[in-house]
N, C-alpha and C positions, 0 to 999 in steps of 0.2 A: 736332460738339460734344455733341449729344444722346446719340449712341451711346457716345461716349467717357465722358461723365460717368456715364451709367447703369451701364455695366459696371464702371467704376473703383470707384464707391461701393458697389455690390453685392458686389464681391469683397472690399473692405477692411473694410467696416463702419464704420470710422473713428469709433467711439463714437456713431454716430448710428443711430437705430432708427425704424421706421415704414414704410419702403419695402420691398417684397418683390418678388422676381422670379416670374414665372409660367412653369411648365413643365408638360408633360403627362406622365401616367403612360404608359409605353411597354408595349404589350401585343401579342401575336400573336393570331391568330384563335382559338387553342386555349387560351391562358393566360387566367387570370381577373384582371380589373382592375376599377377603379371607373369608373362612368359616370354622368353626369347625363342623365336621359331626360325628354323633353318630354311627360310624361303622369303623372297621379297614379293611374292604374288598373292598375299592375303588381300582379298577384296572386301566387300561389304557383307561378309557372311553374317547371318543372324546370330546375335549373341556375342560377337567378337568386335571389340573396339581396338583400332590400331592406334597405339601411342606413338610409335616411331616406325616409319617405313623406310628402311635403309637399302634402297635399290642398289646403291653403289657396291655393297658388300654382300648382297643376297640374304639379308636378314630382316626380320620384323620383330618389333616389340609390341605385344598385345595385352589387353586386359580382357579376360574371359574365364569361364569355368574350364577345368581341365578336360571335361567331356567334350566341350566344343572345340578345344584346341586339338584333341585327338582326331576329330573329324577331318582336319586338314590333311592328315596323312603324311606329315613331315616330322622330322626330328625336332624336338623341343626340350626346353628345361625351364623350371621355375626361375624367374629372375632372381639374381643374387642381391642381397642387401649388404651394401658396404656400411659398416658402422664403426665409429671410433669414439673413444672417450674424449670429451672436450678438453683441449690442452689447458694446462695451468699457466697463466701468464707469469712472466718473471718481473712484473712491475712496469709502470709506465713513466714516461719522461715528458716534460713540457718543452716546447720549442720557443725560444725568445728571439734569434738573429737570422761561380764555378764550383764545384764539389767541395772544395776546401772552405768555401764561404757558408756552407750549410751549418747551422749552429750545433747540430748533433753529430756532425761528421767525425769529430774526435772520438766518439764512443763507438763508431762503426769499425771495429777491428777487421771485419770481413772485407770492407772496401779498401782499407789500408793495405791489407795483404794482397788483394787482387790488383793493386796499383791503378785504381779506377781513375784518378785525375790524369794520370799519364795516358791511359787508354783513350780518354776523351779528347786528347790532343789529335787523335787519329779518327775517331768516330764516337758518336753518342748513340748510335743505333738508328740513325735517321733512315727512313724508308723501310724498316723492318716491321713485321707484324707478329705479335705473340698472343696466343690464346691461353687463358688461365682457366683450366678445368677444375673447379674448386667450389667453395662455399658462397662465392659472390664477391665482387669487387666494389668498393665504395667509390663511385665516380665523383662524389662530392668532396672527397678528402682533398685538402689543399695541396698535398704533394702528388695527387694522382689525377686531378681534374683535367690536366693538360693532355693526358695520355689515353684515357679510356674512350673507345669508339662506341658510343651508346647505340648508334644505328645498327652496327653489326652484332652487338652483344645479345645473347639469347639465354632464356630460362628453359632448361631441359627437364625440369621437374613438373609435377602435376599441380603445384600450387599456383596461385594467381598473382604472385608478387612481382613477376617480371624480372628484368635485368637491364642495365647493371644496378647492383645494389648489394649491400652486405647482409642480406636477409638470412643467409645461412651461417652467420658468425663472422668473426674477425679474421679467421685463418686465411681466406682468399685475398683479403686486402693486404695482409702482411706479405704474402707471397708476391703479389703484384708490385708492392713497394720495393722489394728486393730487386725486381727486374727494372722498374721504370720510375721510381720516385724522382721528383723534380730536383735538378741540381742547380737551378738558376733563380729560385724564388727566395733565397736567403732565409728560409725557415725550414725546420725539420731535418730530414735525412736526405740521402742521395741513393739512387738506384744505379745499377751498373750500366743500363741502357736506357737513359731517360728520354732519348729521342725516338724510341720505339713506340708503336701503337699497341694498345692493350685491348683485346676482345674478351669480355667476361662471358664465359660459358659455365653457367651455374648448374651444378648437378646435385648439390646438397640442399636440403630444404629444412626450414625451421619456422614454425608458426607460433611458437611460444618457448620461453626459456625451458631448457631440458638438459639432461646430463649427457646425452649422446646426439650426434647428428647422423643422418642416414642418407645414403644415395643408392639408387638402383644401378646395377651393372648395365642394363639397357640404356639408361640415360647417359652413362659414360661413353658407351659405344657411339651413341648418336652425337655426342659432343665432339668426339674424335673425328668422325666423318665430316661434321660441319666445319671444324677447324681447318681441315684440309680443303674443303670446298670454298672457303672464303680466302684462301691463299695465305694462311699463317705460315711463316717461316719456321716457327717452333711452337709447340704446345706443351705446357707444363702440367704434369699430373702428380701433384703432391698428395697422393692417395694410393690405395692399393688393396689387394686381397690375396689370401692364400687359397690355392686350389689343390685338390688331390690330382695326381697325374692320371688317374683312371676314372671311369664312370662319368658322372655329371661334370666333374672337374675337367675331363677331357673335352667335353662339349664346350664349356665356357672358354677353355684355353684356345680351342680352334677358332671360336667366334672372335676372340680378342686378337689372335694373330692375323686373321683375315682382315680385320679392321685396321690394325696398325700397319700392315703391309700396304693397304690402300693409301693411308696417309703418307707413308714414305714415298710411294710412287707419285703422289701429287705434289711432293716437295716439302712436306711438313715433317720436321724432326721432332719426335716425341721424347720427352725427358721425364723420367720416372724417379720418384723417391724410392730408395731401396728398402726402406722400412727400419723400424726402431726396436727390434727385439733381440739384437745382439746374437744372431745366429748365422751359421755358415750356410748360405743358400745353395752352395755346391753339394752339400751333404745334409739335406733337410728331410730325410725319411719319407719320401714319396710325396712331398708337397712341392708346389712351384709357386713362386711369388709373381704377381702380375707385372712387376718391374722387369721380369725376364722374358717378356713377350718379344715377338720378332720386330726387328727394325726400329730400335730405340736405344736410348742410353739409360742405364741404371746408375744412380748416384748415391754414394755413401757420404757420411757426414764427418767432418773434422772440426776441431776447435781448440782454443787455448784453455789453460787453467791459470788464472792469476792476472788476466788483463786488467790493468788499471787499479788493482787492489792488492796483489801479492807483494809482500814486503821485500822479497828478494827477486822480483821480476816474475817472468813466466815460469810456472812449474812444467807446463806442457806448451809446445809451440802451436801456432795457428794450424799447421798441417797435421797435427796429431789426430789419429782416429778417435772418435768419441767412444765412451763406454757402451752406448746403446746401439750404435749403428750396425746394421746387417753388413755382411761381407761375403766374399766367395769368389774364387777364381772362375772366370767365364760368366759370372753373374753380375758383378759390379764392373762398370766401364770407366768411371771417373770418381775421384773424391773431390769434395768441395766444402766450403765453410758452412756448417750447420749449427754450431753452438755446442758448448761442452760444459761439464761440471765435474768436479772431483767427487768420486764415490764416497770418499771420507766425509766431505761436506754434506752430501745428501743423507748420510747416515746420522748426522747430528740433528738435534731438535732445532726447529726453525729459529728460535730465539738465540741459539748458540752459534749460528752460522756467521762467518765474517761479513762485515759490511762490504757491499759491492760485488759479491760473488756472482750475481746474476749478469754482470757485465761480460761474462764469458758466453752468454747467449747472443743471439742475433737481434739487433735493434732495427726496427723499421715501423712502417705505418700500421695503425690499428683503427678499426671502426667497430664499435660495439652497438649492435642493433637493440632497439627497445620495442617490446610488444605489449599490448594491452591484455586484460584478463581473458578476452575472447579470441586472442591471437592476432589482432589487427596490428600491422606495422605502424609504429609511432615515430620513427626516425632513428638516427644514429648519432653517437658521440665519436668525434674524430680525435685521435691522439697518437702517441708513439709508444711502443713497448717492446719487450724482449720475449722471444720465443726460441725454442731449440728443437731440432729434429732433422731428419733427412728431408722433411718438407721445406726446410729453409735452405738446404744444400741444393736441391734440384733447381730452384729458380736462379741460383748463381750460374748454373750451366745453361739454363734456358736464355738468360740474359746474354751470356757469352755467345750463344748461337745467333742471337739477334745482331750482335756486334759484327760477327763474321759475315753474316748475310748482308749487312749494311755495306761493308767494304768490298764484298764479292757478290753483287746482286744476281749474277748468273749461276751461282752455285746451286746445285740441287741438295736434297737433304743428306745424301751420303757424303757429298763433298764438305758440307758444313761439319758433319760429324767427324770426318777425317781430319779436318783442320784442328778441331778441339782435342782429339785423342793423340794426334801426331805431335802436338806441341806440349803435351802434358808429360810429366816424369814422376816416377815413384821416388819420394824423398829417401835419401840415404838412411839406411838403418831401419826402414819400415817394410812391412810385408806387402807384396803385390796384391794379395787377396783383398786388401782394404781399398785399393785404388784402381784396379784394372790397368788401364793405360797409364794412369798417373794422377797427379794433383793438378787441378784446373789452373791454367795460366792464360787468362784472356789477353794480356798485353802481347805475349808471344804469338797468340793465335791471330791477332789482327795485324801484326807487323812482320810475320815470317816472309 
């Protein structure tokens, strides 16, 4: 069941985002590839180019032949490629008009359920800083231009497109909107922490339209370290990979844990999407998901069925676990809104599905990049649209972390995490394996 589910979802995408597959770069002894090396002391050795020198965690990311890497005499592994199917959008919406004044707020069931207008009576996240480690954030989007810190934003890929910008696709912009979309411009949508500052840490690269996006593990490690060093209160990772618990998987896991522990000690709470392959991470046959790394929160997805379109109201409540979300005792820490769909509806031909069924997804900002035939960036189209996945659930928690940090500026990462988990509760009648400590309650977290 595990292998079938994992492969099926990763191949089809099925409008769900947040889970990615791990594969290694394939190199010969003479060809040049990327490697993660267990030392920070790589100098200007002949034939070795340092991509990221991560002195803080004793690691280096290099581009070289394997023969030259071996000469260093340190443990190493070929850099992992994170790849995921491009998410299928659930349709777009145009904006025409406080949170309740945003014209599309009525369609944001996630913000209704999280009592965002009431939360904003206490804080809008002012003074908090959030890193979005993703495909890129559209700083020019009308609902995000107030929040993105262009000076601190960084491109961790080897392309030349820079940051901030939606160059890797619309995914990162949607994630950023869930956190910080403007609640006071009377257009579009609202984010949970619109007063927070967004730092775009782009790790996915795209130079032309394609079916998959890819990110190197080493770039993700560098982005985590950077997020901590610039003082982010929280960093969102709506991405992930599966590793084996032995062999090279053990090397990658240790490198990740070393990096996440550093971030935690620097005061940055890492929030991970738990993945969309509907598996029990507690019993996953020798695999470990990157969301289970040390010192962070793994987030599962919940969502309604029937919001705004069901003839008899909701078939499933907002806090219902989605059919795709990963779960697992001691693997998932919190559940949060990520968007849902009825499996019966998904089994129908598209033309037979009921009108409005995509409203059970999460609505927020989108930016669709455009590239020329030779790969040059030509701009982006800004809009609003629906996506679903644990990728959408994680930033709900990241935003809540920003809100807690805003009202408790002296809290460290562990204290912010404790406030979120302490105030969450498992909904009556549901299994703890889908929620960990419980279902996110940002209003309770900022008012306890």
